[in-house]
C-alpha positions in Angstrom: 52.2 -30.0 35.9 48.6 -31.1 35.3 48.2 -34.0 32.9 44.4 -33.8 32.8 42.7 -32.4 29.7 39.1 -31.9 30.5 37.2 -33.5 27.7 34.9 -36.4 26.8 36.4 -39.8 26.2 37.4 -39.9 22.5 37.9 -36.2 22.1 41.7 -36.7 22.3 44.1 -39.5 21.5 47.3 -40.0 23.6 50.2 -41.2 21.5 53.2 -42.5 23.5 56.3 -41.8 21.6 59.6 -43.8 21.7 63.0 -43.7 20.2 64.0 -46.8 18.1 67.4 -46.7 16.4 67.3 -42.9 16.2 63.7 -42.8 14.8 60.8 -41.3 16.8 58.0 -43.9 16.7 54.5 -44.4 18.2 54.7 -47.2 20.7 51.2 -47.0 22.3 47.9 -45.2 21.7 45.1 -44.6 24.2 42.0 -42.6 24.9 43.5 -41.7 28.4 46.9 -40.6 29.4 47.2 -43.3 32.0 46.5 -46.1 29.6 48.9 -44.9 27.0 51.6 -44.4 29.6 51.0 -47.9 31.0 51.2 -49.6 27.6 54.3 -47.6 26.6 56.1 -48.8 29.7 55.1 -52.4 29.0 56.4 -52.0 25.4 59.7 -50.5 26.5 60.2 -53.3 29.0 59.3 -56.0 26.4 61.7 -54.5 23.8 64.7 -55.2 26.1 66.3 -51.8 25.5 65.6 -51.6 21.8 63.0 -48.8 22.3 63.2 -46.0 24.8 59.9 -44.4 25.9 60.2 -40.6 25.5 56.9 -38.7 26.0 53.2 -38.5 25.1 51.8 -36.4 22.3 48.1 -35.3 22.6 46.2 -35.1 19.4 42.6 -33.9 19.1 40.5 -36.5 17.3 40.3 -35.7 13.6 43.4 -33.4 13.6 46.8 -34.1 12.1 48.9 -32.0 14.4 49.6 -32.6 18.1 48.2 -30.0 20.4 50.4 -30.8 23.5 53.3 -32.9 24.6 53.2 -34.4 28.1 56.0 -36.0 30.1 55.8 -39.7 30.9 54.8 -40.6 34.5 57.6 -41.5 36.8 
């Protein structure tokens, strides 16, 4: 699975999604997949099990709907 979306920096936002008490929440945002993934893993670790990192939603800047869902890096 390719995680690269060929675009200019800022064309897309990467929203790392987590589960917190049964609610899907945004736990990190980045202009790159790698940054959002890194920050989400840090957030999950700091939450001491309260939040579980699920996946990353890709949203084109200016749009309200996600255009793609990516799996987190191992």
